[in-house]
C-alpha positions in Angstrom: -8.7 -13.3 -23.4 -4.6 -13.6 -22.2 -4.1 -12.9 -18.8 -0.7 -11.9 -18.2 1.3 -13.1 -15.4 1.9 -10.5 -13.0 5.7 -8.8 -13.1 8.6 -10.0 -11.0 10.5 -7.3 -12.2 10.9 -3.6 -11.9 12.4 -1.0 -14.4 14.6 1.0 -13.0 15.9 3.6 -15.5 17.3 1.5 -18.4 17.8 -1.6 -16.0 15.1 -4.2 -15.3 15.8 -5.6 -11.5 14.1 -8.7 -10.2 12.2 -8.0 -6.9 10.6 -10.3 -4.1 6.9 -9.9 -5.3 5.4 -11.9 -2.6 2.5 -10.3 -0.9 3.9 -11.0 2.5 6.5 -8.4 1.7 4.6 -5.6 -0.1 1.6 -6.2 2.5 4.0 -5.8 5.4 5.1 -2.5 3.7 1.7 -1.3 3.1 1.2 -1.6 7.2 4.3 -0.3 8.0 4.1 3.0 6.0 0.4 3.6 7.1 1.4 3.6 10.8 4.1 5.7 10.5 3.8 8.8 12.4 6.3 11.3 10.5 7.8 11.7 6.8 11.0 10.4 8.2 9.8 7.1 9.8 8.4 6.4 6.3 11.4 7.4 4.4 13.2 5.1 7.1 10.8 2.3 6.2 10.8 3.0 2.5 14.5 3.2 2.2 15.1 -0.1 4.2 12.4 -1.9 1.8 14.1 -0.7 -1.2 17.9 -1.3 0.0 16.2 -5.1 0.9 14.5 -5.7 -2.5 18.4 -5.2 -3.9 17.1 -2.1 -5.7 19.7 1.1 -6.5 19.3 3.8 -4.1 17.7 6.3 -6.6 14.5 8.5 -7.1 13.8 6.3 -10.2 13.7 3.0 -7.5 11.3 5.2 -5.6 9.0 5.8 -8.5 9.2 1.9 -9.8 8.3 0.6 -6.1 5.3 3.1 -5.5 3.8 2.2 -8.9 4.2 -1.7 -8.2 2.5 -1.2 -4.3 -0.4 0.7 -6.3 -0.5 -2.7 -8.9 0.2 -0.6 -12.0 1.9 -1.2 -15.0 5.1 0.7 -15.8 4.0 3.1 -19.0 2.8 6.5 -19.8 -0.8 5.7 -18.8 0.1 4.1 -15.2 2.1 7.3 -14.6 -1.0 9.6 -15.5 -3.2 7.7 -13.5 -1.1 8.3 -10.3 -0.8 11.6 -11.3 -4.4 12.2 -11.5 -4.9 10.3 -8.3 -2.3 12.2 -6.0 -4.3 14.8 -5.1 -7.0 12.7 -3.4 -7.2 13.1 0.2 -6.0 10.2 2.3 -9.2 8.9 3.9 -10.3 6.3 6.6 -8.3 3.4 5.6 -10.1 0.4 4.7 -7.6 -2.1 6.3 -4.3 -2.9 7.9 -2.4 -5.9 6.7 -1.0 -6.8 9.7 -3.8 -5.6 12.4 -6.8 -7.2 9.9 -4.2 -10.3 9.3 -6.4 -13.0 11.2 -9.7 -12.0 9.5 -7.9 -11.4 6.1 -6.6 -15.1 6.4 -10.2 -16.4 7.4 -12.2 -14.6 4.5 -9.3 -16.1 1.9 -9.5 -19.6 3.2 -13.2 -19.8 3.7 -14.0 -18.0 -0.1 -10.7 -19.2 -1.9 -9.9 -22.2 0.1 -6.3 -20.5 0.1 -4.0 -21.0 3.2 -2.3 -17.3 3.2 0.3 -19.2 5.7 1.6 -21.3 3.3 0.3 -19.8 -0.1 2.9 -18.4 -2.6 1.2 -15.7 -3.8 1.9 -12.4 -5.8 1.3 -9.0 -4.4 -1.1 -7.8 -7.1 -2.8 -11.5 -7.3 -3.6 -11.0 -3.5 -4.7 -7.3 -3.8 -7.0 -8.6 -7.1 -8.2 -11.5 -4.6 -8.8 -8.9 -1.7 -10.9 -7.0 -3.6 -12.9 -9.9 -5.0 -14.1 -10.7 -1.4 -18.1 -11.3 -0.8 -19.8 -8.3 1.2 -20.4 -11.4 3.8 -16.9 -11.8 4.8 -16.3 -10.5 8.5 -13.4 -8.1 7.1 -15.3 -6.8 4.3 -18.0 -5.7 6.9 -15.3 -4.1 9.0 -13.9 -2.0 6.0 -17.5 -0.5 5.0 -17.7 0.3 8.2 -14.4 1.9 8.5 -15.2 4.1 5.4 -18.7 4.8 5.8 -19.7 8.5 5.1 -21.4 9.6 8.2 -22.5 12.7 6.5 -24.6 10.8 4.2 -26.3 8.6 7.0 -29.9 9.8 8.6 -29.0 11.9 11.6 -31.3 9.7 13.7 -28.8 6.9 13.0 -25.6 8.8 12.8 -24.3 8.4 16.4 -25.3 4.8 16.4 -22.9 3.9 13.1 -20.7 6.3 14.4 -20.1 4.2 17.5 -19.4 1.4 15.1 -17.0 3.1 13.0 -15.1 4.3 16.0 -15.2 0.5 17.5 -13.2 -0.8 14.2 -11.5 2.4 13.2 -7.4 2.0 12.3 -4.8 5.2 13.2 -5.3 7.6 10.9 -2.6 8.9 8.5 -1.3 12.2 8.9 -3.5 14.7 7.1 -1.7 15.0 3.5 -2.3 14.4 0.0 -0.6 11.9 -1.3 1.4 13.9 -3.4 2.8 15.7 -0.5 3.7 12.5 1.4 5.5 11.1 -2.1 7.1 14.4 -2.7 8.7 14.3 0.5 9.8 10.7 0.5 11.7 11.5 -3.1 13.3 14.6 -1.3 14.7 12.5 1.6 16.1 10.1 -1.3 18.1 12.8 -3.2 19.0 14.2 -0.1 20.6 11.0 1.2 22.1 10.3 -2.5 23.8 13.9 -2.0 25.2 12.9 1.1 26.4 9.5 0.2 28.3 10.9 -2.7 29.8 13.8 -0.9 31.4 11.2 2.3 31.8 8.0 0.4 29.9 6.0 2.3 26.1 5.0 3.3 
């Protein structure tokens, strides 16, 4: 079996643009977007990220960055996969890259011997390793509590587990589908493009 190297470029339109694929950059984006309270905040965060990556200001840049963030190959199958998942409701977040940084650091160091403070690690590789963490790791136990479906817990124990879930809960995102949030961001990018074109300035 051949393992293909994780990409360090994004295909935007007809052009391939180099990007910073380090897990720190994309992990921070993950946390920043998740903690936004409004669509405008989300747009501002994503816009700043795209510009800092040196990508052109376009809908294609947003789509490419979104696919890369989701660890998806830029092909037809990946696009179909994104579309099929877009109607799913945003549920309880399992982890936050920044808020859970100490626990994630301890888990990677303990299980893989990887010091995330000095490691050079691709975002896709980081995500794969995160998924491969043992259930015995503290961060994994906490993530399981956060995503626990209380409706499937026996009524006698539900109150107990609700207290645990509430203890470790992260702030909940707005009640939107992923498609609604993505479309709102795309619309703001298109609007900004028109503004730049009309005014001749950023």
